[in-house]
C-alpha positions in Angstrom: -0.1 -0.1 -0.1 2.8 2.5 0.7 3.9 1.9 -3.1 0.8 3.1 -4.3 1.2 6.4 -1.8 4.8 7.1 -3.3 3.4 6.8 -6.8 0.7 9.1 -6.3 2.9 11.8 -4.8 5.5 11.7 -7.3 2.3 11.4 -10.0 1.1 14.5 -8.9 4.5 16.3 -8.7 5.4 15.1 -12.3 1.7 16.1 -13.5 2.5 19.7 -11.8 5.9 20.0 -13.5 4.3 19.3 -16.9 1.5 21.5 -16.7 4.2 24.7 -15.3 6.5 23.7 -18.0 3.9 23.4 -20.8 2.7 26.9 -19.7 6.5 28.2 -19.9 7.1 26.8 -23.3 4.2 28.1 -24.6 5.0 31.7 -23.6 8.5 31.3 -24.8 7.8 29.7 -28.2 4.0 29.6 -28.8 1.5 27.2 -29.6 2.2 26.8 -33.2 4.2 23.5 -32.7 4.1 21.6 -29.6 7.7 22.3 -28.4 6.8 21.9 -24.7 5.3 18.4 -25.1 8.4 17.5 -27.1 10.9 18.8 -24.8 8.8 17.2 -22.1 8.9 13.8 -23.8 12.5 14.0 -24.2 13.3 14.8 -20.8 11.4 12.3 -19.0 12.9 9.7 -21.5 16.3 10.6 -20.4 15.3 10.7 -16.8 13.4 7.4 -16.8 16.6 5.9 -18.7 19.2 7.6 -16.4 17.6 6.9 -13.2 16.4 3.6 -13.8 20.0 2.3 -15.1 22.1 4.2 -12.2 19.8 2.6 -9.4 19.4 -0.7 -10.5 20.4 -3.6 -7.8 23.7 -3.5 -9.6 24.0 0.1 -10.5 26.4 2.8 -9.5 23.8 4.2 -7.0 21.2 1.2 -6.0 18.0 2.7 -4.2 15.0 1.3 -2.7 12.3 0.0 -5.0 9.7 2.8 -3.3 12.2 5.4 -4.6 12.2 3.7 -8.1 8.4 3.8 -7.8 8.3 7.3 -7.0 10.7 8.4 -9.5 9.7 6.1 -12.6 6.2 5.4 -12.1 5.2 8.6 -10.3 7.1 11.6 -11.3 8.3 10.1 -14.9 4.8 8.7 -15.5 2.9 12.0 -14.3 5.3 14.1 -16.4 5.2 12.0 -19.4 4.1 8.4 -20.3 6.3 8.9 -23.4 9.3 7.8 -20.8 8.0 4.5 -20.1 7.2 3.7 -23.8 10.7 4.9 -24.5 12.4 2.5 -21.7 10.1 -0.7 -22.6 11.3 -0.1 -26.4 15.0 0.3 -25.3 14.6 -2.9 -23.6 13.2 -4.9 -26.4 15.8 -3.5 -28.4 18.2 -4.7 -26.1 16.8 -8.0 -26.1 17.1 -8.2 -29.9 13.1 -8.3 -30.0 13.0 -6.3 -33.3 9.3 -7.6 -34.4 8.2 -6.0 -30.8 9.9 -3.0 -31.2 8.5 -2.6 -34.6 4.9 -3.7 -33.2 5.6 -1.2 -30.0 6.3 1.8 -31.8 3.7 1.2 -34.6 1.0 0.4 -32.0 2.1 3.2 -29.7 2.4 5.9 -32.4 0.1 5.0 -35.3 -3.0 3.8 -33.1 -3.2 6.0 -30.5 -2.8 9.0 -33.5 -5.7 7.2 -34.9 -7.4 6.6 -31.1 -7.1 10.3 -30.7 -8.4 11.1 -34.1 -11.4 8.9 -33.1 -12.1 10.2 -29.8 -12.0 13.7 -31.2 -14.4 12.8 -34.1 -16.9 11.3 -31.4 -16.6 13.9 -29.2 -17.3 16.2 -31.9 -20.3 14.5 -32.8 -21.4 14.6 -29.6 -21.3 18.4 -29.3 -23.4 18.7 -32.1 -26.5 17.0 -30.5 -28.9 19.1 -29.7 -30.2 19.2 -25.9 -27.3 17.9 -24.6 
């Protein structure tokens, strides 16, 4: 149960950081291109890869499982889910699972784009309903 608390606290902090950086990026570079999101995803991917490797049991700075959950699932997950996707894809690459790598990339990127479009289309139709 304590693990859930660590994840919840980390998620809240990561989400707040994402929101704050998103506002900052919007003010700095405008909204024409999602620079904030791209930078967030890049930073989150770096953090989960760096921290996750450095703090393994056989790593240079091993830490408790709760601290790993706090940073990797909580903060990185709240900041960006792309970091988890990136780490999982890297692990598949390290294992030589190239078909799974392709499936994960295509599934995560193409299918998510398709479904965000489908969701937006459905919501647009619901928005058009009279009396709603």
